N, C-alpha and C positions, 0 to 999 in steps of 0.2 A: 589857034594852033594847038593849044593844050587839049581841047576837045577832040581834035583829030587823033592825037597820040593815045588818048584814053579809049577811043573807039577801036583803034588798031590793036591795043592790048587785049580788049575783050574778044575781038574776033580771033586773035592768036590763041587765047586760052580755050576758046570754043573749038578751034580747029585741032589743037593738040591737048586733049584732056589728060594725057599721061602725066603731064606736069602738075595737075591739080592734086593736092594732098587731102586725104580723107581722115576724119577723126577716128582714133582707135576705139574698138568695141571691147568692153570689159565684160567677161562672162562670170556671173555669180555662182557660188557653191551652195547647193540647196540643203536644207535640213528636212529630211523626209521621215515621217512617222506614220506607220500603217499605210504605206503606199500613197501618202498624201504629203505634198510639199507645203511646209508651213511658211518659210521665208528663205531668203538667200543672203549670204555674206559676200561682200565685194572687197572689203578691206581686211588687212591682217590685224591680229591682236597680239601684242608682245612678240614672242618668238615664233608664233604659229601663223602660217599663211592661211588664206581663206578656206582652202580645202581641209587642212588639219583642224582648223577652228570649227568648221561645220561638222566634222566627224566627232569631235569631242562633245559638242553640244547635243548631237543626236544620241550618243551613248548616255549622257546624263539624263536626258528626257526619258529614254527607254528605261533607265534605272528607276526613276521615281514613278513612272507609270505602272511598273511591275509590282509596286508595293500594294499590300492588301488594304492599307488604310489611305490610299491616295485620294486626294480631294483637290480639284483644280482651284477651288476658292482659296487654298492655302498659298497660292503663288503670290509673291509680293514684288514690288518695284521700289528701289531706293536710288535717288538721283544724287550724285556727288558733283564736285566742281568740274571733274574731267571725265567721269564715266558714270553710266547708269547700270545698276546691277539688278538682275531678275533672279530671285531665289525661291526655293521651296522649303519652307521652315528654316532650318539652319544650313541647308545645302545650296551652294551657288550653282545656278543653271547656266547663265550666260552673262556677258557684259557688253554693253553698247557704248562705243566711243565716238568721238567727233568725226572720225574718218567715215564711219558708217553713215552719219547724217549727211556727209558731203555727196553721197550717191542718192540722196533722196531730197524731196522738196520740203521735208520736215526737219525741225531741229532735233537735237539728240534726245531730250526728254520726251518729245512727242513721238519720235520713232520708237523709243523704248516702250512707251505706253501702248503703241499699236502692236508691238511684238507680244506684250503681256496679254492684250485682248485676244490675239490670235491663239496663243497658247491655251487660255482658258476655254475658248470656244472649241478648238480642235481636239484638245485632250479630253474635254468633257464628253465628246461624241466619238472617242476613239474606238469604243466597242459597239457602236450602233450602226456600223456601215456594212453589216453582213446581209447578203441576199437570202431569199428563201432556199435557193439551190445550195448555198454554202451551209445553211442550217441542216438541210437533209444530209449533206456529206458529213457534217460533224456528228450527227446522230448515228449514222452508219458506222463511223470510226469508233464511237463510244461503245456501240453494241459489239463490235469486233474485239475491243479490248476486254470487255466483260466476259465474252465467250472464251477468249484466250486465258483469262484468269481462272475461270471455272475448269477449263481443260487442264491447266497446270495443277490446280488443287486436286482434281481427280487422279491425275498421274502421280502426284505426291502420295496420296492415300494408298494407291496400289503398290507403289515402290516401297512405302514404309512397311506394309505388311510383309512384302518379300524380304526386306532387310531384317525385320524382326525375326522371321522364321529362320533365316540363315544364321543370325547371331545366336539364337537360342540353340540351334542344332550344333553350332560350333562349340558353344558352352557345354552342352551335354556331352559331346565327344571328348572335350578336354577334361571334364570331371571324370568320365569313365576311364580315360588313360591314367589319370592321377590315382584313381581308386585301385587300378591294377598294380600300381607301383607301391601301394600301401599307404598313400597319403590320406590324411583325414579330409573327407569331402562332405561332411554332414552339413556344413554351412551353405552348400550349393543351392539347396532348395530355398533358403532364405534370401539369396542374392538374385534369383530369377525374377521376382516381382520388382526389385529395384531396377534391374536392367530394362524390363518392359516399360516401367513408368518413365525412365530416362529417355527411351526412344520416343514415347508419346510426347513428352515435353519438347524434345527437339523438333518433332513434326509440327506442333502447334506454333513454335517460334518461327519456323520457316513459312507457315501459312500467313501469320501476321505480317511478316516481312514482305511477302508477295502482295498482300492487300495494300500495305502502306506504299509500296512502289507503284502499284496500279493507280492509286488515287491521283497522284500528280499527272500521270498520263491522261486520265479522264478529264481532269480540270484544264489541262493545257489544250485540249481539243477545242473547247469553247472559248472564244476571245474574252467573254465577260468574266470567266473564272480563271484566266491565266495568272492573275496575281496570287490566287490561292495555291495554284500549282507551284509557283515560284517559292511561296512561303513554305510549303511542305518539303520541297526539295532542299530548301535552305536549312531545314532542321537536320538534314543528313550531310549535305555538302559543306556547310559552314564548319561544323566540327572536324570533318575530314580534311578540309582545306587548312584549317588551323593546325591540325596535327602534322600534315605534310610540310607546311611552312616551318613549323617548329623543328621538325626533323632536319630540313634543309639548313636552317640557321644553326642547328646544333652540330652540324658536321665538323666545323673547325674546332669547336670545343671537344668533340668526340675524338678527333685525331690527337689533340693535346693529352686527353685522358689516357688514350692507348699508349702514347709514348711514355708518359709517367709510369703507367703500370708495367710496361715492358722493362724499363730501367730498374724499377724496384724489384721486379721478379728476378732479374739477373743478379742484382746485388744480394738478394736472399739466397740464391743458389751458390754464390761465392762464399757467403758466410757459412752455409751448410757444408760446403766442401772443406773449409778450414776446420770447422767443428768436428767433422768426421775424421780428418787427419789427426787432430789432437786426441780424439777418443781412442783411435787405434794405435797411437804411439808414433805415427809418422811425423808429427810435429810436436815439439815440446816447448812449453813456455815456463820460465822459472816462476814458481809460486802458484801455477795454475794446474789444478788436478785434472786428469782425464775425465773423471765422472762429472766435472762441471761443464764439459763441452756441449752436450746436447741441451741441458737446461738453459745454458747461456744462449745457445742458438735460438731456442724457443722464445726467450725474452726479447732478443734482438729482432726476431722476425715479427713479433707483435708490435714492437716499437716502430719498425720500418713501415709496416702496413698502416699503423695509426697515422704516422707522418704522411704517408701517401694519401690517405683519405682526407687529411687536413688540406693538403695541396690541391686535391681534386675537387673538394667541396665547392669552391666558387665557380667551377665550370659546370656543375650539375644544373639541369633545368629546374627552375623554381627556387634555386638556393637563395636568391635575393628577395623572395616573397616573405612578407611579415608573418603570414600564417605558417609557412614552412619553418621559419626561424623560431616562432613561438612553440610549435610542436616539438622541435628539437630540444629547446630549453626545458619544456615540460618533461619529456622523456628522460633527459639528463638528471633533473631533480628527482623524478620518480625512481630512477635507477640508483641514485646515490642514497636515497632514504631507505629503499627496500633491500639494499644489498650491503649494509654495513658489516654484518657478520661474514658474508662471503668475501668482502674485500679484506677484512682482517685475516681470514684464513689464507687468502692469496698472498698477502704480505708475509704471513708466517711461513707459507710454503717456500717463498723465495729465500727467506732468511735461513730456513732449515737446509735448503739446497747448498748454500755456501758455508753453513756451519758443519755439514757432513757428520751429523751424529749417528747416522745409519744409512744403509742402502738396501735396495731390494734384495731379499734373500737372507738378511741378517736376523739372528734371534735376539729380540729385544724385550725389555719390560718397561711399560709406561704406566705408572701408578700401580694398579692391581692387575693390569693386563700383561700377559706374557705370551709370546708367540713369534712366528716368522713373518717378516714384512713381505707381502705379496704384491703390493701396489703402492706407489707414492706419486701423487700428482700435486697440482697447485692448491687444491682445496683440502683434501683428506689423505690420510694414510690408512691402508687396510692391513690388519694383522690377523694371521690364522694361528689359533692356539693349537696345543697338542691334542685337543679334543675335536679338531677340525671345525672350530667355531670361527667364522669370519667376522671380525669386529672392525667397524669403521671409526676412526679417531680423527676429529678435526685437527688441522695443523696448529690452530691457535692453542688448543689444549696441550699439545705436545710441547709447543714453545714455552708455555707458562708452567710446565712441570719438568721434573728431572726424568731422564731417559737412561736406562741401563742397556748397554750393548754387549752381548755375550760373545759375539763373533769377531769383532774388529781386531782383537789381539790373539784370538785362538790359534791362528796359523803361524804366528811369529813368537810371541811370548808364551802362549799356552794359557788356556782358561783353567783357573784353579777351582776345583770342586771341593767343598768341605762339608763335613758332617760331624756331629759330636756324640759321645757316649759318656755315661757316668759310671765310674767304677769305685768300689769301696776302698778305704784307706789300707785295708789289709793286703791288697794286691800290689806288688812292686811296680813302680811306674816304668822301669826299663822293659818289663815283660809286656805291659800294655802298649808301649810304643812299638815294640817289635811285632806284636799281633796286628795292630792297626796298619802298619806299613806293608806287612805281608798280605793283608786282605786287599789293600789298594793295588798292589802289584799283580794280584791274581785276577783283577777286574778287567774285562775287555773294554778297550777305549781309553784306559789310563796309560800315560806315557811312563816308560821306565826312566827316561832322562828328559827333564830334571826329575830327580828322585822324590817320592812323596815324603812329607814331613809331618810331625805331630806337634801341636801346641796344647799346653795345659792352660785352659782359659779361666777355670774357676776352682777354688777350694771350698766346697760346700760343707754343710754341717755333717753330713753322713757319707759324702762321696766326693770324688774329684772328677771334673769335666775335662775330657780329652777330645781335642779336635784334630781329625785327620785331614790333611790338605794334599790333593793330588792333581797333577796336570793332565789336561786333555785337549785334543784338537777338535773333538766332535761336539761343538756347541749345540748342534741341532738334536743331539741324542742325550741331553742332560738328564731327562727323567729316567730313561732306560739305564744310563750309567749309574745314577744314584741308586736305583733299585738293585742293580748287580752288586754295587759296593756294600750296601746294607746286608745283602745276603751273605757275602763273603766275610763281613765282620762277624755276623752271627756264627758262621761255620768255624772260623778261626778261634773265636773265644770259646765255643763249645768244645772244640777239639782240645784246647788247652785247659779245660775245666775251670775257666774264669767266668764268674757271673757278671752280667751287665745289670747292676743294681738299679732298682727303682727307688725314688725318694721315700716310698712307703715302707721299704724294708730297711732293716738295720743289719749290722754285721754280726749280730748274735745268731748262733746256729743251734742253740739248745733245743733239741727235739724237732728240728725242721730239716726237710730234705733239700739237697742242693738245687738251685734254681737254673737247671739246664735240662735239655731233652733227655729222656731215658736212654736214647741210642748212644749218647756220648758219655753216660755214666759208667764208670768201671764196674766190672762184675763183682768185685769184692767190696764194693762200696756199701757201707752201712750208715743208716741215718743215726747221727749222734743223739744220745739221750740227753735228758735234762741234768745239768750239773747243779747239785744241791750241796751247799757248804754248811755243815753243822758246826755251830760254835759251842764250845764247852762252857 
């Protein structure tokens, strides 16, 4: 009875084949190198499906094949407990897992060994599959590239001659126009060879670049030399790629640097505005002088920019490099050792700014140097003497010595000019005082108020020293005022018939003419004779 039912079921399945199930067919993903399929992947690996896995392995194989030093014998196989790895030197090419072995009659190590054998055989002959027709085509392409290179070099030579003629013509016209305007153009002839040589150097650089770019094209035409082409292109593309990637990665840091710079810039502008208001009197601060405003602004600006650089430094490319840090430290030490005097002058300049011993335009005396201050900066002070001699004095020298300022009180209290004369004891001191004061009042530049005054400073053996003191506001005309004052003293004393005695003369007049110019001597004046006293 059971046999009847079994025969019935077989007949039913044969009559209705639609109910019969077929086993699913799995399509593998091939790994193709140089139009040749090496093997196929049927199983996934990690997160990659078979298609993605085949694409990744293909790219890795193409990468190692393009190397100039590629050798198929360097391919190795390493079997682990769960996976077998095929690598080229230190670069992993592919991995074979147990699922791959399930689609084959071999176990995993045997399947991985067969893959390794295929790679060594196929990759060893990857460049040996060209036909004679392909070789002819490759040779023709190489001849075309060489012909194009020769044509480019010929065109470059022709164009370089044209450019050189145009540049020299432009240069000559430019020099001629400058000569018409009176400009010195004698150096033009010396610059023409320099320009010509520079154009020749540029031409040869372009020729070398064209040849270098043509070589990879030639090598890439022939399959056997493709690794050389890749290597030559790598010498250019690798640095450019590195530079571009560095620029892309530097963009966030660049934005941060720009923001820091903009904020610092506007803070500096705010400080400059406040300093300008203080300098022009629009804003006053107790104990802060207006002439401190701009020097303080300069100091604050330097500190702000220094702080900005400290903040920006970690964001600069290469700032974390040991070489960069070492060079920075070396430059810092070199600067500190070689600029000790400059730093001392800078510190002295800052101290002098806030000490306010003088300002630009003041008449000063530093040591033996007297003159007007024409420039004052952080390092030196420049003084112009009355002989138009410009003398540069280091700020440290000024700070370590005393400074006399003739201008600071001239407009308020008045600068006191003083000079001395010696007069014999036979002249009444009241007369001398009157003569000196009248001479001072008659001098241009001497103030009438406060009134000049006389001091008797010494009682010498044969004469008395009288010092005339007079006020003036013209500190920059001290030499001229002194000269006029001396002239007026001579005139007043000569008019009064009073001699300005030298220490070599005595008050004895026996047989000697009075010591004043003849124009001031009275007409009835007679030289006194010698007084001889005869004793009985």
